[in-house]
N, C-alpha and C positions, 0 to 999 in steps of 0.2 A: 799662906806662908808668912812667917814673921818678917816684919820690915827691917832691913838692915841697910847695907849700901845699895842693894837692888831693891826697888820699891815699886809700888803700884801708883802711877801718877794719877792726878785728878784734874778736873776742870779743863782749861784750854789745852793743857799738855796732853791729856788723855785722848784728844782728837788725833794726835799724831801716832798714837800706839794703842788703839782701842782694845786690841787683843793681846796685850803684852805688858812688859815692865820697863823700867828705866834705871840707868846707872850714870851718875855723875862722877867722872874720874878725877877731875881737877877742881880746885877752888880758885875762882878768878879766871880771867881771860884777857890776854894782852892784845887781842885784835882791836879792842877799843871802839866797837860800833856805837854810833850815836844813839841808835834806837834800842840798845840793849836793856832788857827788863830785869836781868838777873840781880844787879846791885840792890834794886828796890825790894825784890823778893827776899834777898839775903840780909837786908837791913845793913848794908855796907856802903861806905863812901864810894861814889862812882869812880873817881880818879884813882883811888887806891886799888879798887877791884880790877882795874884795867892795866895796872903796872906790869904784873907778871902772874902767870898761872902757877899754882903750887899743888903738889900731891896731897891727897887726903892722908891723915895719920894712919899708919899701919895698914896701908891700903892692900898691898900684896897678900899679906897674911890673912886679912879679913875676906878678900874676894875669893881666894882659893876655897875657903870654908863654905862660902855662899853659893858659888856658881854651879856646884854639883847638883844643887836643888832645882835647877831651871832647865834641865834637859828637855829639848823639844819646844821650849818657850822662846818668844821673841823678847829681846832686851834692847832698848833704845839708848844710843850713845850720841849725845848727851843733851840735857836741857839747860843747865845753868853754867856750862862751860863748853869750850870747843875741844873735842877729843884729839884734834890734830893741830892745836896751837903750837907756837914755837917751843915751849918747854917740853913737848913730847920728844923732841930730838935729844934732850938730856935724859929724861926719866924713862921714856919708852913704856909707859904704863898702859897706854891704849894697845900697843903692840902685844904686850903681855896678856892683857885681857882677851884680845882676839885669839891669841894662841890657846888660852884656856877654854874659850868658848868653842873653838874648833874641836878640841880634844873631848869636850863634854857634851857636844851635840846641842849647843845653845845657838839660837838664830840671831845674828846681829842686824840691827836696824840703825844705820849710821847717818848722822846729819852733821856736816862740817862746812867750814869755809877754807879749811886747810888743804894742803897737798900731801898725799901719803907717799911714803918711801916705796921703792920697788919691792922691798921685802914684805911690807904690809899689803901692798897691792896683790901680791901672790898669795898671801894668807887669806885675804878676803875672797879671792877667786877660787880658793880651795873648798869653800863651803858648798854643801849641796843646796842651801838656801841662804841668801844674804841680800840685804837691801842697802844700797849706797846712795846717799843724797847730799846735795849741796844747797845752801841758801843762796839765792840770786835775787837781788833787788833791781839789777839792771844788767843788760848785756854790754853796756858801754863802760869801759874801764874807768874813765874819768868821772862819770856820774856815780858809779859804785864807790869810788875812793872818797867822795865827799861825805859818805855816810859810814863807810867801813875803812877808815884811814890806814889801818895796819894789817888788813887782811890781804891774802893773795888776790891777784887780779881776777876779775870775773872771767876773762878769756881763758885763764889757766884752769879755773874751776870747770868751765864748760868742756875744755879738752879732756880733763880728768874723767868727767861723767861719760863722755864718749868712749874713753879707753875701757872703762868698766863695762859699758854696754856691749862693746865688741867682744868681751869675754863672757857674755851671757849672764852678767850680774844684773839683777833688777835695779833699775836706776830711777831716782825721783828727785824732784826739785821743790824746795820750800819757797813759794812766792809769798813770803810773809816776813816783814811787812811790805805791802804794796805802798810804795811812796809816791811814785809817778805812774799812773795807770798805763800810759803809753809805753813806758819802759818795761813794765811787767808783760804786756802783750808782745813786745819785741823779743823778750826772752823765749816765749813759746814759739814764736816764728822761727827763731834761730836754733832751737834745741829739740823740737818735737820729733825729729828723726831718730834721736837716741835717748830720749827720756820716756820712761814708761808711765810716769804719774806725776801730777802737779798737785800740791796742797797750797791753797790760796787763802790768805787772811789779810785783814785791813791794817793800816797804820793806826796805832793808838798813841796817846800821850804827846802828840805833836800837833801844833796848830794847823799845819799844812793839810792834815787829814780832814779837818772840818770843811775844807774848800773843795773836796773831791766829790764828784757825782757818783756815789757808790752804786746806785741802781744801774746807771749806764755802764759802768765798768763790769759789774756782774754779768749783765747781758752779753757784753762783748767777749769776756773771757770764756764764758760757757760756749758761745757760738764758735769761738776759735778752737777750743779743745775738741768740740764735736766735729768741726770741719776736718781736723787732722786725725780724728779717731783715737785720741789719747785719753787715758783715764784721768779724772780730776776729782778733787774733793774741795768743796766750798766750806770753809770753817764757819762755825756758828756766828762769829762776829760779822759775817757777810750774809748769812742766810736770811736775815730779816728783810733784805732788799729783794729777795726772790719773790716776795708776796706783795710788793708794792705795785 
């Protein structure tokens, strides 16, 4: 398929959706996470990137033309922006996309720190197959806020995941970046009853990451996931420590 708004991701991103595609709905993200990699990829000033999210040009017109080509395919929302950041309340583009995906038989794979509206919740629950995930760097609200200052509380995200799980939507958590290994393990301890899968990756581009015993952490996180019988994926950034 020709690449347009929906594209075939590569590299580290492909690990999140190895059997599908991706769609970035907004440009920029106002959650302002300290570890965000998007401004570097987009060659934009970090502070400007985090002021406010904006719709992509002629988005509705273009996506209607493209989405019909992806029936039965998985499409990831989103890599370089959050699909449920505050500007979604104004533009409702993610809501629009999900409605079109439902109509066209496209499978959504969602990753967000945002909180969805009741209307969007019901749309997602209407899919025969859908995947809803949240990024969690800590189960402690105060710890999470130091790295994700404008994102919804970790506790709200966890409540939301459970809500989807209770409606039989496949749930997952991105434990990436792992900033404090103990906090990441605590996320699993607190959420394993309603999370179907964890995807786990290391902290990059921060000095604190150089001080972490990644080998010890990988052993601990695998043992914990296997203890609870939950599915997990160790990203390539951590796989090298499996062989040490």
